[in-house]
C-alpha positions as CSV (number, residue, x, y, z in Angstrom):
1,X,140.3,-82.4,-156.5
2,X,138.1,-85.4,-155.7
3,X,135.2,-83.9,-157.7
4,X,137.6,-83.4,-160.6
5,X,138.5,-87.1,-160.6
6,X,134.9,-88.2,-160.3
7,X,133.9,-86.0,-163.3
8,X,136.3,-87.4,-165.8
9,X,135.9,-91.0,-164.5
10,X,132.1,-90.6,-164.8
11,X,132.4,-89.2,-168.4
12,X,134.8,-92.0,-169.4
13,X,132.5,-94.7,-168.0
14,X,129.5,-93.3,-169.8
15,X,131.4,-93.3,-173.1
16,X,132.6,-96.9,-172.5
17,X,129.0,-98.0,-171.8
18,X,127.8,-96.2,-175.0
19,X,130.5,-98.0,-177.0
20,X,129.5,-101.4,-175.6
21,X,125.8,-100.8,-176.3
22,X,126.6,-99.6,-179.9
23,X,128.9,-102.7,-180.3
24,X,126.0,-105.0,-179.3
25,X,124.0,-103.7,-182.2
26,X,126.9,-104.4,-184.6
27,X,127.5,-107.9,-183.1
28,X,123.8,-108.7,-183.5
29,X,123.8,-107.7,-187.2
30,X,127.1,-109.6,-187.9
31,X,126.0,-112.5,-185.8
32,X,129.2,-112.4,-183.8
33,X,129.9,-114.0,-180.5
34,X,128.8,-111.3,-178.0
35,X,130.9,-110.8,-175.0
36,X,131.4,-107.5,-173.1
37,X,135.0,-107.3,-174.6
38,X,133.9,-107.9,-178.2
39,X,131.0,-105.5,-177.9
40,X,133.3,-102.8,-176.5
41,X,135.9,-103.2,-179.2
42,X,133.3,-103.4,-182.0
43,X,131.5,-100.3,-180.7
44,X,134.7,-98.3,-180.5
45,X,135.6,-99.3,-184.0
46,X,132.2,-98.4,-185.3
47,X,132.2,-94.9,-183.7
48,X,135.8,-94.2,-185.0
49,X,134.8,-95.4,-188.5
50,X,131.7,-93.2,-188.4
51,X,133.8,-90.2,-187.3
52,X,136.3,-90.8,-190.1
53,X,133.7,-90.9,-192.8
54,X,131.7,-87.9,-191.6
55,X,134.3,-85.5,-190.1
56,X,136.8,-85.6,-193.0
57,X,134.2,-84.2,-195.5
58,X,133.1,-81.6,-192.9
59,X,136.7,-80.5,-192.5
60,X,137.2,-80.2,-196.2
61,X,134.0,-78.2,-196.5
62,X,135.3,-76.0,-193.6
63,X,132.2,-76.6,-191.6
64,X,131.8,-74.9,-188.2
65,X,132.9,-77.0,-185.2
66,X,129.5,-77.0,-183.5
67,X,128.0,-78.6,-186.7
68,X,130.7,-81.3,-186.7
69,X,130.1,-81.9,-182.9
70,X,126.4,-82.3,-183.4
71,X,126.9,-84.8,-186.3
72,X,129.3,-86.9,-184.2
73,X,126.9,-86.9,-181.2
74,X,123.9,-87.6,-183.4
75,X,125.7,-90.7,-184.8
76,X,126.7,-91.8,-181.4
77,X,123.1,-91.6,-180.1
78,X,121.8,-93.4,-183.2
79,X,124.2,-96.3,-182.8
80,X,123.4,-96.5,-179.1
81,X,119.7,-96.5,-179.8
82,X,120.1,-99.2,-182.4
83,X,122.1,-101.3,-179.8
84,X,119.3,-100.9,-177.2
85,X,116.7,-101.9,-179.8
86,X,118.8,-105.0,-180.7
87,X,119.2,-105.9,-177.1
88,X,115.5,-105.7,-176.5
89,X,114.6,-107.7,-179.5
90,X,117.2,-110.4,-178.6
91,X,115.8,-110.5,-175.0
92,X,112.2,-110.7,-176.3
93,X,113.0,-113.5,-178.8
94,X,114.9,-115.4,-176.0
95,X,118.1,-115.3,-178.0
96,X,121.1,-116.4,-176.0
97,X,123.2,-113.3,-175.8
98,X,125.5,-114.6,-173.1
99,X,128.8,-116.5,-173.4
100,X,129.0,-120.1,-172.5
101,X,131.0,-120.7,-169.3
102,X,134.6,-121.4,-170.0
103,X,136.3,-124.5,-168.5
104,X,137.9,-124.0,-165.1
105,X,137.0,-123.4,-161.5
106,X,134.4,-120.6,-160.9
107,X,136.2,-119.3,-157.9
108,X,139.5,-119.3,-159.8
109,X,137.8,-117.5,-162.7
110,X,136.5,-114.8,-160.4
111,X,139.9,-114.3,-158.8
112,X,141.6,-114.1,-162.2
113,X,139.0,-111.6,-163.5
114,X,139.6,-109.5,-160.4
115,X,143.3,-109.6,-161.1
116,X,142.7,-108.4,-164.7
117,X,140.4,-105.6,-163.4
118,X,142.9,-104.7,-160.7
119,X,145.9,-104.4,-163.0
120,X,143.9,-102.4,-165.5
121,X,142.9,-99.9,-162.8
122,X,146.5,-99.7,-161.7
123,X,147.6,-99.0,-165.2
124,X,145.0,-96.3,-165.6
125,X,146.0,-94.7,-162.4
126,X,149.7,-94.7,-163.3
127,X,148.9,-93.5,-166.8
128,X,146.9,-90.5,-165.5
129,X,149.7,-89.6,-163.1
130,X,152.5,-90.0,-165.6
131,X,151.0,-88.2,-168.6
132,X,153.7,-86.6,-170.7
133,X,153.2,-83.1,-172.1
134,X,155.4,-81.8,-175.0
135,X,155.1,-80.0,-178.3
136,X,152.5,-82.5,-179.6
137,X,150.0,-80.7,-177.3
138,X,150.2,-77.9,-179.9
139,X,148.9,-80.2,-182.6
140,X,146.2,-82.0,-180.6
141,X,145.2,-80.1,-177.4
142,X,145.5,-76.6,-178.7
143,X,143.6,-77.5,-181.9
144,X,140.8,-79.0,-179.8
145,X,140.7,-75.9,-177.5
146,X,140.6,-73.7,-180.6
147,X,137.7,-75.6,-182.1
148,X,135.6,-74.9,-179.0
149,X,136.6,-71.2,-178.6
150,X,136.6,-70.1,-182.3
151,X,134.1,-72.6,-183.8
152,X,136.5,-73.7,-186.6
153,X,138.2,-76.9,-187.4
154,X,142.0,-76.8,-188.1
155,X,141.8,-73.2,-189.4
156,X,143.9,-71.6,-186.7
157,X,147.7,-71.6,-186.5
158,X,148.2,-73.3,-183.1
159,X,151.6,-71.7,-182.6
160,X,150.6,-68.1,-183.3
161,X,146.8,-68.1,-182.9
162,X,146.1,-66.4,-186.2
163,X,143.4,-67.5,-188.5
164,X,144.5,-69.4,-191.7
165,X,142.6,-69.8,-194.9
166,X,143.9,-73.3,-195.7
167,X,145.9,-76.1,-194.1
168,X,149.6,-76.5,-194.1
169,X,152.4,-78.2,-192.2
170,X,151.2,-80.5,-189.4
171,X,147.6,-79.3,-189.9
172,X,147.6,-80.9,-193.4
173,X,147.9,-84.3,-191.9
174,X,145.1,-83.6,-189.4
175,X,142.6,-83.1,-192.3
176,X,142.5,-86.8,-193.1
177,X,143.2,-87.9,-189.4
178,X,141.0,-85.4,-187.5
179,X,141.3,-87.2,-184.1
180,X,141.3,-84.0,-182.2
181,X,137.7,-83.5,-183.0
182,X,136.6,-86.4,-180.8
183,X,138.0,-85.1,-177.5
184,X,136.9,-81.6,-178.5
185,X,133.3,-83.0,-178.9
186,X,133.5,-84.6,-175.5
187,X,134.6,-81.4,-173.9
188,X,132.0,-79.4,-175.9
189,X,129.1,-81.5,-174.6
190,X,130.3,-82.1,-171.0
191,X,131.6,-78.6,-170.3
192,X,135.0,-79.8,-169.3
193,X,138.3,-78.4,-170.6
194,X,139.7,-79.9,-173.8
195,X,143.0,-80.7,-172.1
196,X,141.1,-82.7,-169.5
197,X,139.3,-84.7,-172.2
198,X,142.7,-85.4,-173.8
199,X,144.9,-86.2,-170.8
200,X,142.3,-87.7,-168.4
201,X,139.2,-89.0,-170.2
202,X,140.8,-90.5,-173.3
203,X,143.5,-92.6,-171.4
204,X,140.8,-94.2,-169.3
205,X,138.7,-95.1,-172.3
206,X,141.6,-96.3,-174.4
207,X,143.2,-98.4,-171.6
208,X,140.0,-100.3,-171.0
209,X,139.7,-100.9,-174.7
210,X,143.3,-102.2,-174.7
211,X,142.4,-104.7,-171.9
212,X,139.4,-105.9,-173.9
213,X,141.6,-106.2,-177.0
214,X,144.2,-108.4,-175.1
215,X,141.4,-110.6,-173.8
216,X,139.9,-111.1,-177.3
217,X,143.4,-111.7,-178.7
218,X,144.0,-114.4,-176.0
219,X,140.8,-116.1,-177.2
220,X,142.6,-116.8,-180.5
221,X,145.3,-118.7,-178.6
222,X,143.4,-120.2,-175.6
223,X,139.9,-120.7,-176.9
224,X,137.4,-121.4,-174.1
225,X,140.0,-121.2,-171.3
226,X,139.1,-118.4,-169.0
227,X,142.1,-118.9,-166.8
228,X,144.7,-118.8,-169.6
229,X,143.1,-115.8,-171.2
230,X,143.1,-113.8,-167.9
231,X,146.7,-114.8,-167.2
232,X,147.6,-113.7,-170.8
233,X,146.1,-110.3,-170.2
234,X,148.0,-109.9,-166.9
235,X,151.3,-111.1,-168.4
236,X,151.0,-108.6,-171.3
237,X,150.2,-105.8,-169.0
238,X,153.3,-106.6,-166.9
239,X,155.4,-106.6,-170.0
240,X,154.0,-103.1,-170.8
241,X,154.5,-101.8,-167.2
242,X,158.2,-102.9,-167.1
243,X,158.9,-102.3,-170.8
244,X,160.6,-98.9,-170.5
245,X,163.6,-99.5,-172.7
246,X,163.3,-96.3,-174.8
247,X,161.3,-93.1,-174.8
248,X,160.1,-94.1,-178.3
249,X,159.0,-97.6,-177.3
250,X,155.4,-98.7,-177.6
251,X,155.2,-99.4,-173.9
252,X,156.4,-95.9,-173.0
253,X,153.9,-94.3,-175.4
254,X,151.1,-96.4,-174.0
255,X,151.8,-95.4,-170.4
256,X,152.6,-91.7,-170.9
257,X,151.3,-90.5,-174.2
258,X,148.3,-92.7,-175.0
259,X,146.2,-89.7,-175.8
260,X,148.3,-89.1,-179.0
261,X,147.1,-90.6,-182.3
262,X,150.2,-92.5,-183.2
263,X,150.2,-94.1,-179.7
264,X,146.7,-95.3,-180.3
265,X,147.7,-96.9,-183.6
266,X,150.6,-98.7,-181.9
267,X,148.8,-99.8,-178.8
268,X,145.4,-100.7,-180.4
269,X,145.7,-100.7,-184.1
270,X,148.6,-103.1,-184.5
271,X,147.3,-105.8,-182.0
272,X,143.8,-105.5,-183.5
273,X,145.2,-106.0,-187.0
274,X,147.2,-109.1,-185.8
275,X,144.1,-110.5,-184.2
276,X,141.9,-110.1,-187.3
277,X,144.6,-111.4,-189.6
278,X,144.8,-114.5,-187.4
279,X,141.0,-114.9,-188.0
280,X,141.6,-114.6,-191.8
281,X,144.3,-117.4,-191.5
282,X,141.9,-119.6,-189.6
283,X,138.9,-119.0,-191.9
284,X,139.5,-116.9,-195.0
285,X,135.8,-117.2,-196.0
286,X,134.3,-115.4,-193.0
287,X,132.9,-112.1,-194.3
288,X,132.5,-110.8,-190.8
289,X,136.3,-110.7,-190.4
290,X,136.7,-108.5,-193.5
291,X,134.0,-106.1,-192.3
292,X,135.9,-105.8,-189.0
293,X,139.2,-105.3,-190.9
294,X,137.5,-102.5,-192.9
295,X,136.4,-100.8,-189.7
296,X,139.8,-101.2,-188.1
297,X,141.6,-99.6,-191.1
298,X,139.1,-96.7,-191.2
299,X,139.4,-96.3,-187.4
300,X,143.2,-96.0,-187.5
301,X,143.0,-93.6,-190.4
302,X,140.9,-91.4,-188.1
303,X,143.5,-91.4,-185.3
304,X,146.8,-90.9,-187.2
305,X,148.5,-90.5,-190.5
306,X,150.7,-93.4,-189.4
307,X,147.6,-95.5,-189.2
308,X,146.8,-94.8,-192.8
309,X,150.2,-96.2,-194.0
310,X,150.9,-98.8,-191.3
311,X,147.5,-100.6,-191.5
312,X,147.8,-100.6,-195.3
313,X,151.3,-102.2,-195.2
314,X,150.3,-104.8,-192.7
315,X,147.2,-105.8,-194.6
316,X,148.9,-105.9,-198.0
317,X,152.0,-107.8,-196.9
318,X,149.9,-110.5,-195.1
319,X,147.5,-110.8,-198.1
320,X,150.3,-111.2,-200.5
321,X,152.1,-113.9,-198.4
322,X,148.9,-115.7,-197.7
323,X,147.7,-115.7,-201.3
324,X,151.0,-117.1,-202.5
325,X,151.2,-119.7,-199.8
326,X,147.6,-120.9,-200.2
327,X,147.4,-120.2,-203.9
328,X,144.2,-118.3,-203.2
329,X,144.5,-115.0,-204.9
330,X,140.9,-114.1,-204.3
331,X,142.0,-113.2,-200.8
332,X,143.9,-110.2,-202.3
333,X,140.7,-108.8,-203.6
334,X,138.9,-109.1,-200.2
335,X,141.8,-107.5,-198.3
336,X,142.1,-104.8,-200.9
337,X,138.5,-103.8,-200.3
338,X,139.3,-103.4,-196.5
339,X,142.0,-100.9,-197.4
340,X,139.8,-98.6,-199.4
341,X,139.7,-96.0,-196.5
342,X,143.5,-96.0,-196.3
343,X,143.8,-95.4,-200.1
344,X,141.3,-92.6,-200.2
345,X,142.8,-90.8,-197.2
346,X,146.2,-91.0,-198.8
347,X,144.9,-89.7,-202.1
348,X,143.2,-86.8,-200.3
349,X,146.4,-86.0,-198.4
350,X,148.5,-86.0,-201.6
351,X,145.9,-84.0,-203.4
352,X,145.9,-81.3,-200.7
353,X,149.7,-81.2,-200.7
354,X,149.9,-80.9,-204.5
355,X,147.2,-78.2,-204.4
356,X,148.8,-76.1,-201.6
357,X,152.4,-76.5,-202.7
358,X,151.6,-76.0,-206.4
C-alpha cells in the first residue's frame, strides 16, 4: 500500500514540475512576473490548450490512441525543453527571475507558507480518501481504460463495451472536451491503471494548482503582502473544507469529485476567469492578459462542455458591461478573440449533432 501511494505521488510531482518548467518558458516570452505559482498556472494552461487544439482534430479523424498519446507527450516534452532553455538563457544573461521579497517578517512569512503547504497537503489527503465514485466513471474512467485496451478514442460504448462507428449521447460531448485522454496518456506512459490516474494522480495535481490560483488571486487584492496572501489562501481553503451545504456545491465537488471535468471548471476555471477579468479592469491595454484569457478559455473547453459555455458567458457579460461603462467598445473585440476556442468547439458540437441526428 505504501508503494502504491509513493507511485502516484511521484508521478503527480513530476507532472507538476513539468508544468512549472513549461510555464517558465511562457512567462519568459510574455515577460510576466515569474513566481512558482504563476509558472505552475501558466504551464498547466499551456498544456491544456495544446491538448485541446491537437486532440480534438485527432478524435475527429478517429486516430488511434497511441498516436494521440505520443502527440500529447511530444508537446509536453517540447514545452518543458523550451522552459529549460529559457531558464538557462535567463540565468546566463543574469536576468532577475526571482520575486522581490514582500513586506513583512521573514519568520512570519515562513510560518504562513508552512501553513499554506500544510493545509494543501491536508486537503489532498482528505480528497484522496473521500473520492466519490458514481455513474460518471462510465464517461471518464471507462473511456480512458478503453483507450488503452482497444487503442481507440471514444469509439466504444462504455455501458456495453461494443464498438461504435460514430459518437452519440454523452460521447458526443467528449469529442470537443476530450479530457479523458490526458489521464489515459498518464496511465499509458507510467504503466499505472487509468482509474489510479483519475482518482489519485489528477486530484493531487489539480489541488496544488488550485492553491497556486488562490495565491495569485490574492495578489490582486493584497499586492506585495506575503502575510495577507497566505492568510487569504488558508481562509478560502477553510471555506471549502467546511462548505458542505449540498452534494451539488462547488466545495463538495472539489473535495470528492475533482477528477471530473465540470468540477475542474468550477474549481479552477471560474476563479481563474475572475482573476484575469480583474486584470482587464485594472489595465485593459495589457495584451498578456488577453493571451492568458485565450488559454484559459481553451483549457476549460478541453475539460468540460460546461467550460465551453460558462467561460463564454462570463467573458461576454463582463466585456459588454465594461465596454458600456468605460465607453471603450474596442474591448469587445479583444475579448471576442479570446472566445474563439469556445465558439469553434460549440460549432463543432452542433455540427456533429446535426449530422448524427439528421
